[in-house]
N, C-alpha and C positions, 0 to 999 in steps of 0.2 A: 482411202487417203492416207498417205504417208509424210511423215515431219523428219526433218534434218535439223542437227544442231552440230556446232564448233566448239570442241573444247580445249582451248588455247593452255599452252604452259603458263603458270604460272611462277613469276619470277621474283625473287626477295632482292631487291636491291639493298636495303639493310634488311638487320634482322636483328634487334637487341632482345636478349633474355634479362627482363625487369623484375623477377622474383617468382616464387613458386606459392602455389595455393596448400591450404592444408590438405588437400585430395590429392597432392602431385602432380597436377597438372602446371605447367608453367606459363607465366604472362610475359607477352611478345608486346614491340613495338616494331613495327614495320612498313617500309612503303614496297607494295606490291604492283608490279605491272604486267602486262600480257602482251607477249609478241606475237605475231599472226604466222606461229608455227602450233599446232597440238594433233588431236588425235579428231575424227570425224563420227557421228553417230547417224542412224537412221532409227525410226521408230515406226511400223505398221500394225494395222489392229488384228489382233489374234484372241482368241476366245482364253488362251494360256498364257502365261508370262515365261518369255524364254529369251535366253541371249546366246549369239553366235560372235566370236570375236576373228577378226581376219586382220591381215594388213602386215607389213614388213617386221613389226613388234610383238606380233602377238603371241609368239611362243612364251609360254611361262604365265600368261596373264586366265587366272581361273575363271570359270564358266557356271559353277555352282553358287551358291547362297552367299558364299562370301566376297563376293565381286560386289564393288559397291553401287553400280549400276542397278543392280536387283535389290540393293537395301535400299537404294534411292525411291527405287518406284515402289517398294514396299511402303515406305514412309508416306508417300504422296496418297498410296491407296491400297489396302489390300487385298480388296475386289475386284480388280481390272485387271486383264490380261492387254499383254504387247508383244511383239516382235522386236525384238532390241539386235541390232548390229553395229557392235561397235570396231572399227578402224582402226588401229593403235599404230600410232606415228611416236609417240613418246617413250621414252624406257620409263621403266618401273624403280621403285625405290632409289629416285635421280634426283630429289630435292626441287623438282619442278609441278608437284602435286599432278601427277597425272592421273593418276583416280581421285581424286578429289574432285578434279575439272570434268573428269569422266562423269561422276557423281551429279554433278551442276549440272552439265547437259543435260545427262537424264530426266531431272527435275522441271527443266524448260521444256525439253521434248514432250514429255508426258504430260504436262498440264496443259499444254497444246494441244496434244492427241486428245486427250480425256476430256478436255474443257473444264478443268478444277483449278480453285487458286494454288498458288504457289506456298510452299511452307514460310515460315518466318524463319529468319536468321538463327533464332536461340534453337529451334526445333532441327534444324539444317546441322547445328554444329555436332549432333548425335551422330553424325554420319562421319564425321572426322575435322577436326580445328581449320582445316583451308577450305573447307566447303562453302562456308558463308560467304567469303572475299570472293572465290570463283563463280558464285553468281552473280557477281558484280561485273564479272568481265563483259568487254573489254577495256571497262573504265578504269584508270588505276587508282588504287586504294589505298587509306592507312588502314593498318588492323592491328586491333591492341585487345587486351585481355587475352583470353585462348585460343582467339580468332574471331570472337562474336561481337567486337566493338567496331563497327566501319566507319569510317567517314570518305569522303571523296578526296584525291588527292588535291595539292594545290597543281597549278599548269606547270605542266612537264614539255620539253620541247619533243620533236620528232625525232628519233633515230635509229639508226640499223643496232642489232644484237646479233651478238653471235655466241652459242649454244654448244658447249663440248662435255659431254660425258664418256669418260672411262671403261664406261660398262662394268663398274663394278657396282654394289649396290650397297647403299648405308642404312643400317637400320634405324629409324628414329628414335626408337625407345631406346637403343645402345647408344646413339651419341649423346643423348639427353642426360643419361646415364654417366656417360665418360665427362661430361661437363661438371655436372655435381661432383664426382669424383677430383676432379683436376682444376676447377674452375670456379669461379663466382657465379651465383644464380639471381643475383640482385643487382646488376649493372646498371648504370645511369642510361635514360630514355634516348632516343633521338633528339637530336637537337631541331629547334624551329627551322620553319623552311619558308616563314612570310607568304606572300600571296605565290609563289611559285618562281620559275628559273627562264629566265629569255632564250638559252642557247646550251648546248650541250657542254660547253664548256662551264658556265655557272653551276649545271646541275653535278658536275664532275668535282667542283671544287668542294661541294658539299659533302657529296657523298665519301671524301677524303677525310674527311672527322666521324664517319658514322661508323659502324661496324656490321659484321655479322658473328655474334659470339659462339656460334657453333662451329666454325670454320677449324679452330684446333682439334677439336673433340672428333670431327668428321674425318680427320686427316689420319687418325687412327685406325680406320676404316678404310679408307680409300687413297688413291695418289693426288689427293688435291694439289698440294705443292704443284707438282710435275704437270697438272694441267694448267691451273695459272700460270704458270711460268711459260708455257706454251702460247698461252693469249697474250700476255703480256709482250714476247717478243715479238708479235707481226706488227707491222709500221701503221701507223694511224690508230693502233687501240688507244684510246683514249681512258679507260678503267675496266681492270677486272677483280671477279671476286666471286666466291662460291655463294651459291642461292639455296634457299634453305636448309636442310640439315644434310645436304650433299647427297650425289658426288658430282652435280654439274656444275661446273663453273660459267662464267655470262664476260663476253666483253661488249665495250660500249663504241660504237664505231660512228661517223657523222652522217655516213651514206652506205650505201647497199654495195657500192664497187668495191669500198675498200672491206667492208666485212666478209664479201664472198670471195676476194683474193685471200684472206686470211681464213676463211674456211678450207681454201683450196689446199692452202700451204699445208696446214695442220692434219686435213686427210691424207696427205702423200707424206707425211711423217708417220703419222700413225692410223693406219688404215684400218687397224682394230677399234676406236672410238666412235662414238655417235656424234656427228658434227652437223648443226643446222643452222642458217641464218633467217632472223625473221625483222619485222618491221616493228616498231612501238610508235603508236600515233595517238 
């Protein structure tokens, strides 16, 4: 028996940095969604634990014990084996939780393969702050604390999302250090969302009074302004922002036709960039 799992991109529609704990971890307030763009994993029985990485963005992904998939497997059970294959489609160091989503998919897949329970979010956060929210995928979530405090998001409309990455990695620790050096780490939280949003226009109206507090800091490492400008310039783009700690930016569109047209235009202008389109529903 083999098991398959999908690891979707994690996109922070908002990312408010509201404080910092004594141990250095930053406190967040974020609305997270999962478009249907991501990595694919398969898990097969084996006496030993192994990882093979393939796919268009496999280059540079470690296959040793530093990989979060293997760390996730060890968290679930230190005594069981499996042959893990990771088909990599998401760029790494990109602010869309590729490694964290892979780890969450590994926990789901091996839980099924091995017939053992999933770990609690408090245990999963030891793998990374984004892993607990990725365990909830594809449900949109509000994420607080250092990533371990989760609740379902209010009702969101269905929309298309354009993702663009300039193929420049942003170091998460470096971005947070730049924020601490040049900006505030005790910013206001997100405004209230009531019961949800009837359509994309309502959601965008709310997003315009929210923030990604890491955007300026990430711009010290990657051309965030250029990527956002390229997305914003596309016809029918309702809203654009950076996700996570960068360097991926997203654009919101009413439908896939408009998003696909924007993706094609950006890919022609910037063939060196990574560009993808997904649906959020």
